[in-house]
N, C-alpha and C positions, 0 to 999 in steps of 0.2 A: 767690751771683755775680748778676750784673746786665748788661745790655743792653752797658755802655759796658765792662764788664770783656772780654765778646767782642769786642766792636770793637779793642779795645787788641790781644787776642788775631791778631784778623784782621791786624794790621798787625805782628805780632812784637815786641810789647811788652806791658806788663804794669801794671795799676794796682798802686802799692806807695805806704806813706807813713804817719805818724803821725797825720794828718787826716784828714777826712772829705771829698769833693766839693761845690763849691756846688752843682753843680747833681742830682747822682743820686746823691752819700753814698756813691761807691765811695771805697776809700784812695786817698789824694791825699799826696804829697810837698812841697806847697808851692812849686811851681816856678813853674806859670802863673796868674797872677789870672785871676778872672772877668771876662767881658764884658759882665755886666749894668749897666744903667743903675741911678745912683747910688738909693738908699732916698729916703726922706721927708726932708724938711727942714723948717725953721719954716715954710715957708712951701706945704706941704700940707695940706692938711685933711683927706685919706686916705691912706693907706698904698698905695703900688701895687702891685697884684697882681702875683705870682710864681707860678711853677711850680716853683722851686728846693727841692728836699727839703732843702736846708740854708743858708738865705737867709743866715744870719750868718756864715757862712764864706765867707773871699776867694779860695780858690784851687781848681782844678778839677784832676781827674784825666788822667790821660795819652789814656784813651779819650776823653773829652769834649773834651781837645783835638785829636785827631785828627778827632772827627767837628766842631769845631765852626772849624777854616778855612776860608778864603777862597780862592778861585780856584785850586782842586786839580784834578787829572786824576782821572775817575772811570771805571773799567772795567763795563761791563755784562754781564748775565747771559747772553746770547747771542754774546757777543762784541765787538770795536770800544770805543772810551772818546770821552771829551768830555773838552777841556779847559778852565780858567777856569771851573770851576762850584763851586755851593753844596752840601754835602752836604745841608743842611738843606731842599733844594728838590726833592730826590729820595724815590724810593720804593727800601726797601733790602731785600735777602736777604745776611744775615750770617750765616758760620758759624766754626768754629775755625782753617779753612785759608783766610779771603777774605772780602771784602766786595764787592756787586756792587749797583750801579744796576739798579733794574727799569725799563723802557720799555714800552710796549704791544706791543710785538715781542716781548718777553721772554715774553710771558703762557702762550703754549705750553709753553714749557720749563718756567714755574713750577708749570703743575699735574704735570708729569712727576715735578720736586721734592718736591711735597706728598705725592705719594703714598705715595714710600719717602724720607721726612724724616731727615736725621741725628738724633744722639741729643740734639745741642745747635744751637738755633740761634735766628734774631730773623727776622719777616718784619713791615716795617712800610711799609703802604702809605700811598700818599698822593695824594689827587685835585686838582685843581687850585682847589678851595674850601679848602684848608689852604694857608694861607701858609708855615707853616714844619714841615718834620716833626721833631719833637725826639726827640733819642736817650734822656733821660733819662724820656719819658713811654711808652716801649716794653715788650715783656712779652717776658721770655725763657723759652725752652724747654730744660729742661735735664732730661734722664731717663737712668737707668741701662738701661734696655730700653724699648722700642715695641711695644704690642700693637695690636689692631685697633679696641679700645675706648678707647687712652689720648688723653685731653683734651690738645688743641693749642690753643694761643694766636698769636693775630696780630692786627695793630690797621689800620684805616682809619681816618686823620686822628684818629690818638689813641683811636679808640674801639677797645675791647678786643672779641675776638670768638674764638667756639671752633669746633674741629671734630675728627671724627675720622676715622683714615683708612678705617672701615668706611663713614662717612657719604661721604666723598669716592668711595668706589667705588661706591657708590648712585647717585650722581648721574651718575657715567660710563656705568654700566650703563643708567639709566633715562632721564636726561636733567633728571629732577625733583630738585630739593634735599633734603635731609632733617632739616635742623635749620636755625636761622638762620643760623648761621657759615656755612654752605655754602652760601645762599642769599647772602649779601653779597658771599662770596669770588666766586660766578658773576655778580653784577652790576657786580662789579671788573673781573675778569678776561674776563668775556664765554663766549661758548659754549666746550665743552672742546673739543680739536683733535678731528678726526677719527680719527686715529693713535691715539687712546686709548679710543674708544667702541667696543664688539664690535660686529660686525656682526650682520643677521639670522641666525639659527640656520636650519640645513636641516633641513625636518621630513624625518622617516623614516618610509617607510612601513611599514605593518602588513602581517603576512603571514610566508610561510617567506623565508628567506634566497634572494638571486638565485641562477641556476643556475650552476655552472661553466664554464669559456670554451667545453669540448669539447661541451657541452648536456645534459650529465647533471646529473641532480640534486645537490645538493652532498653528500647523505648519500653517494650510489652514487661520487660522485667521490672521497670519504675513505674510503671502503671500499677502493675500488680502489688508494689510494696505501697504505694499510696492507697488502693482501696483496702488493703489491707490494714494498713494504720486507720482508713477513716472507720472501718467497722468495727473495730476495738475501741476508737473512741464515743461511737454511738452507742455500744453497749455498757461504756462504764457512764455514759450520760442516764442510760434508762435505769442502772442500778441506783443511780443519786436520786434520781426522779422517784423512785420507789419507797427509799429511806426517807426521804424530807416529809412526808405527813406524818407519821409515826416521831420523826424527831420533833415537829411541832407539837404533837398534840402531847408529848411528853413533858415538853417546856411548860405547856397551857396548865397541868394539874399543879 
């Protein structure tokens, strides 16, 4: 499965067909021609550079078609939307349930999602230095189960990074990254939100437990409770014994 397959699923579609996509290599039905400029001609001294996986193929898959459209409406991670946008000009959080653009206002929410990510997701971050955030250059995470040490991949300007949930939790607890991937994530997203970082732990005093509310020591207080409950239990037992003969006599008649 590829990132374009997940992007198609996020739009309730699917990549299928007998051919391979020009950009990513996913299954292609030969419906939409690719939008890459023409290849070399007799006037070219060198072949133009391309990032296409199958540059000789003429068509693109459904996922790439959705992504490479111009002037679309983009929904953002923490709500809101924006019209007349180019998807490649944005950072993205993509799952099987949807695809959302990521703005600076969404970074706190992204920290929460990365702590408990879904089994299948794509995180494609983009800075102003990156002209286009290409879908076919992104990394797909697709796992049957997630553990604290599972390697999870994401990209920043097409550069692949890795992190684990354990490393991210260490960042939230100590404020220092435990790996290059977590450090890169912190540089891009900024400091973790205060709501996710644990506060200072209250230092417990050494010594015996505090006295009970009535001034007695805890041991004496508990002993009194035990004696009181024992006396109540004994009193109830005496009442049951007194009632028992009359109950038996009544039943014999």
